[in-house]
VMD Tcl script that draws the C-alpha trace (Angstrom):
set ca {
  {115.38 76.27 86.90}
  {113.66 79.10 89.16}
  {110.63 80.22 88.62}
  {109.54 83.96 87.01}
  {108.31 84.73 90.62}
  {110.84 83.30 91.86}
  {113.28 85.60 89.09}
  {111.14 88.71 90.64}
  {111.67 87.87 94.81}
  {115.41 87.78 94.02}
  {115.09 90.98 92.41}
  {114.20 92.57 95.72}
  {111.37 94.58 94.35}
  {111.36 96.30 97.84}
  {114.94 97.53 97.01}
  {113.96 99.42 94.16}
  {112.07 102.66 96.14}
  {116.04 103.19 96.32}
  {116.69 103.39 92.38}
  {113.45 105.25 91.88}
  {113.42 108.37 94.52}
  {116.63 109.73 93.51}
  {116.03 109.65 90.15}
  {112.61 111.61 90.87}
  {114.31 114.37 93.74}
  {116.79 115.08 90.78}
  {114.60 115.79 88.09}
  {112.10 117.61 90.50}
  {115.05 119.60 91.39}
  {115.60 119.88 87.11}
  {112.00 121.15 86.81}
  {112.34 124.09 89.24}
  {115.01 125.49 87.91}
  {112.99 124.98 83.94}
  {115.29 123.02 83.17}
  {113.58 119.06 82.89}
  {114.52 116.95 79.56}
  {111.95 113.45 80.41}
  {113.44 111.17 77.95}
  {116.66 111.78 79.59}
  {114.56 111.29 83.04}
  {113.30 107.80 82.41}
  {116.82 107.41 80.75}
  {118.12 107.80 83.92}
  {115.78 105.94 85.88}
  {115.93 103.05 83.78}
  {120.08 102.94 84.64}
  {119.13 103.30 88.10}
  {116.46 100.50 88.43}
  {119.22 98.35 86.24}
  {121.89 99.31 88.45}
  {119.84 98.18 91.85}
  {118.71 94.72 90.44}
  {121.98 94.08 88.37}
  {123.79 93.88 93.01}
  {120.69 92.42 94.12}
  {121.63 89.62 91.86}
  {125.74 89.97 92.10}
  {124.75 90.37 96.12}
  {122.83 87.27 95.36}
  {125.64 85.37 93.70}
  {129.13 86.34 95.40}
  {126.88 85.40 98.74}
  {125.41 82.36 97.58}
  {128.51 80.83 96.22}
  {130.38 81.75 99.66}
  {127.54 80.48 101.37}
  {126.87 83.40 103.62}
  {122.90 82.91 102.33}
  {123.37 78.93 103.34}
  {121.39 80.08 107.26}
  {118.66 82.40 106.37}
  {116.49 84.55 108.32}
  {114.59 86.63 105.05}
  {113.52 86.30 101.79}
  {114.76 83.78 99.38}
  {117.98 83.84 97.71}
  {118.46 82.71 94.48}
  {121.46 80.63 94.70}
  {121.50 80.06 98.32}
  {118.25 78.59 97.96}
  {119.14 76.36 95.26}
  {116.84 77.39 92.77}
  {119.05 78.77 90.53}
  {122.00 78.48 89.01}
  {125.55 80.68 90.20}
  {126.32 80.83 86.57}
  {122.73 82.25 85.59}
  {122.20 84.16 88.68}
  {125.93 86.48 87.83}
  {124.51 86.33 83.72}
  {121.54 87.57 85.08}
  {123.51 90.37 87.08}
  {125.95 90.59 83.87}
  {123.13 91.30 81.99}
  {121.82 94.81 83.82}
  {124.51 95.92 84.12}
  {125.51 96.24 80.50}
  {121.73 97.18 80.29}
  {122.47 100.47 82.97}
  {125.75 100.94 80.79}
  {124.18 101.31 77.42}
  {121.05 103.51 78.62}
  {124.68 105.57 80.98}
  {126.29 106.10 77.28}
  {122.93 107.61 75.78}
  {123.23 109.80 78.44}
  {126.52 110.45 77.76}
  {126.96 111.34 73.80}
  {123.69 113.29 73.86}
  {125.29 115.71 77.16}
  {128.01 115.49 75.70}
  {130.10 115.30 79.20}
  {132.28 112.11 78.97}
  {133.72 112.63 82.22}
  {130.21 110.51 83.55}
  {131.84 107.43 81.50}
  {134.04 107.66 84.14}
  {130.57 108.31 87.11}
  {129.55 105.18 85.24}
  {132.00 102.46 85.69}
  {132.86 103.20 88.76}
  {129.12 103.04 89.86}
  {129.06 99.46 88.46}
  {132.93 98.61 89.78}
  {130.76 99.39 93.32}
  {128.10 97.43 92.48}
  {129.98 94.26 91.61}
  {132.65 94.56 94.74}
  {130.32 94.99 97.44}
  {130.16 91.34 98.29}
  {132.36 90.29 94.45}
  {135.80 89.94 94.65}
  {138.54 88.80 96.92}
  {138.00 91.35 99.22}
  {133.94 92.63 99.19}
  {134.11 95.64 100.97}
  {130.46 95.19 101.91}
  {131.89 92.78 103.95}
  {133.94 95.55 106.19}
  {131.68 97.79 107.30}
  {131.52 100.14 103.96}
  {128.23 99.14 102.77}
  {126.29 102.08 104.28}
  {128.59 104.73 102.98}
  {129.19 103.31 99.69}
  {124.95 103.04 99.12}
  {124.95 106.50 100.47}
  {127.27 108.01 98.06}
  {125.83 105.83 94.50}
  {122.39 105.87 95.46}
  {122.35 109.56 97.00}
  {125.05 111.82 95.88}
  {125.80 110.00 92.36}
  {122.42 109.23 91.37}
  {120.60 112.91 92.75}
  {123.00 114.78 91.27}
  {123.56 112.87 88.10}
  {120.31 113.11 87.46}
  {120.14 116.46 87.65}
  {122.77 117.90 85.19}
  {121.84 114.92 82.66}
  {118.99 117.04 82.61}
  {120.24 121.14 83.01}
  {123.60 119.88 81.73}
  {124.98 121.63 85.09}
  {124.69 120.95 88.78}
  {122.78 123.53 91.18}
  {123.88 123.64 94.82}
  {120.02 122.41 95.33}
  {121.02 119.09 94.13}
  {123.36 118.42 95.82}
  {121.72 119.25 99.40}
  {118.76 117.31 98.33}
  {120.63 114.13 97.91}
  {121.66 114.06 101.68}
  {118.15 112.94 102.07}
  {117.78 110.59 100.02}
  {121.14 108.92 100.60}
  {120.27 108.42 104.13}
  {117.12 107.33 103.63}
  {118.59 105.17 100.65}
  {120.94 103.27 103.81}
  {118.01 102.81 106.02}
  {117.42 100.55 103.96}
  {120.38 98.36 104.19}
  {120.33 99.09 108.18}
  {117.34 97.74 108.76}
  {118.52 94.75 105.97}
  {121.80 93.85 107.79}
  {120.32 93.93 111.51}
  {117.67 91.12 110.58}
  {120.67 89.67 109.38}
  {123.41 90.23 112.58}
  {122.47 86.61 113.50}
  {123.58 85.39 110.79}
  {126.49 87.35 108.80}
  {128.39 87.27 112.08}
  {129.52 83.11 112.23}
  {129.67 83.54 108.08}
  {132.50 86.56 109.06}
  {130.44 89.30 107.05}
  {131.27 91.82 108.89}
  {128.46 94.75 108.22}
  {128.09 97.80 109.81}
  {125.49 96.35 111.62}
  {128.02 93.54 113.06}
  {130.36 96.07 113.96}
  {128.34 98.59 115.71}
  {126.07 95.64 117.03}
  {121.91 95.43 117.48}
  {122.00 98.71 120.13}
  {123.34 100.97 117.99}
  {122.30 99.74 114.66}
  {119.13 100.74 115.77}
  {120.61 104.39 117.04}
  {121.98 104.28 113.36}
  {118.46 103.12 111.51}
  {116.15 105.91 113.47}
  {118.70 108.60 112.40}
  {118.32 107.57 108.62}
  {114.85 108.30 108.73}
  {114.48 111.40 110.92}
  {117.60 112.87 110.02}
  {115.83 113.12 106.50}
  {112.90 115.26 108.14}
  {114.76 117.56 109.71}
  {117.10 118.58 106.65}
  {113.42 118.67 104.68}
  {112.56 121.30 107.04}
  {116.00 123.43 107.48}
  {115.74 123.59 103.29}
  {112.82 125.87 103.62}
  {114.33 129.17 103.30}
  {115.58 128.20 99.94}
  {113.04 125.94 99.26}
  {109.99 126.97 100.52}
  {107.77 124.03 99.23}
  {110.73 121.23 100.33}
  {108.96 120.34 103.56}
  {106.43 118.98 101.84}
  {108.07 115.94 102.85}
  {107.67 116.05 106.21}
  {103.45 114.75 105.27}
  {105.11 111.70 105.40}
  {105.84 111.46 108.87}
  {103.43 109.03 109.90}
  {104.26 106.54 107.24}
  {108.40 106.60 109.61}
  {106.71 105.66 112.88}
  {106.20 102.24 112.40}
  {109.17 101.24 111.20}
  {111.10 103.21 113.67}
  {108.79 101.89 116.66}
  {109.40 98.27 115.39}
  {113.17 98.76 115.56}
  {113.38 101.05 119.32}
  {111.19 98.51 120.37}
  {113.49 95.28 119.53}
  {111.80 93.67 116.33}
  {114.44 91.02 114.92}
  {114.60 88.00 112.71}
  {111.16 87.83 110.54}
  {109.50 90.76 112.24}
  {112.32 93.35 110.26}
  {111.19 91.79 107.18}
  {107.98 93.57 107.56}
  {110.36 96.61 108.87}
  {112.01 96.85 105.62}
  {108.21 97.02 103.28}
  {108.15 100.20 105.63}
  {110.56 101.77 105.45}
  {110.64 101.68 101.50}
  {107.24 103.06 101.46}
  {108.35 105.68 103.47}
  {111.10 106.21 101.25}
  {108.92 106.59 98.33}
  {106.28 108.64 99.43}
  {109.01 110.83 101.39}
  {110.71 111.18 97.39}
  {107.76 112.18 95.90}
  {106.55 114.66 98.13}
  {110.08 115.94 98.39}
  {110.07 116.05 94.55}
  {106.80 117.77 94.33}
  {108.14 120.36 96.82}
  {111.70 120.90 95.10}
  {109.59 121.17 91.73}
  {107.55 124.28 93.02}
  {110.73 126.18 93.08}
  {109.82 126.45 89.28}
  {105.98 128.73 90.45}
}
mol new
graphics top color blue
foreach p $ca { graphics top sphere $p radius 0.5 }
foreach p [lrange $ca 0 end-1] q [lrange $ca 1 end] { graphics top cylinder $p $q radius 0.2 }
display resetview
């Protein structure tokens, strides 16, 4: 039986900034337009976190039963290590998805936007079929695209919409750097796992692009958000506050460009999450200051 600390590790807390940042940024947009509703923002945060943890457990389960995690370079996995039975991890994933659905339903009722039910259903399906089912799209180099859409566009725009009950263009623009930073987390994770994913038949984007091009992609995912923050200043004068996070990007970019591999990329993943979180909080403040 897995210990509580192992369950926490299985939830992959280093990936949680990918859930926190889009909700924060979407709320920053809502504040900027004078329409923040804090209980809805907190509920949106719960939905995002539940989906993130759910997809992490689902990934642990699906990769574990396929044997993809039998030889790992990265942190421990519950099923692959034998710490927890597959059915237990599956139950944890489904429980997270159910909790996200219940919280999301409250937001649907509050806004009266019933079409959000479809968005929620597609989000949960995307979380499951990333590595679940007979033809997981995460094994077909589509993981980064899905992350960009759901942890960028959908999460930021959705958070803004449930508070304002309309969607300003700023939410869509702000979702682009947020989506890129979420992709950076997946890119560096898959870069680390190329050596085990390729022989296991897991064709991530990193496996398809190869080592060198994946390192370039990672660099772009960290640099472009800084460029976009500056580009938004004619319409959002304080958006460039996010550039203050630049020093936190230097270390991980250097490590990746200099050829870090294996366990060394675990620290890079943590540094990427730190940059993502600080960038997101500064970007949120900048967008919120539009209300002044």
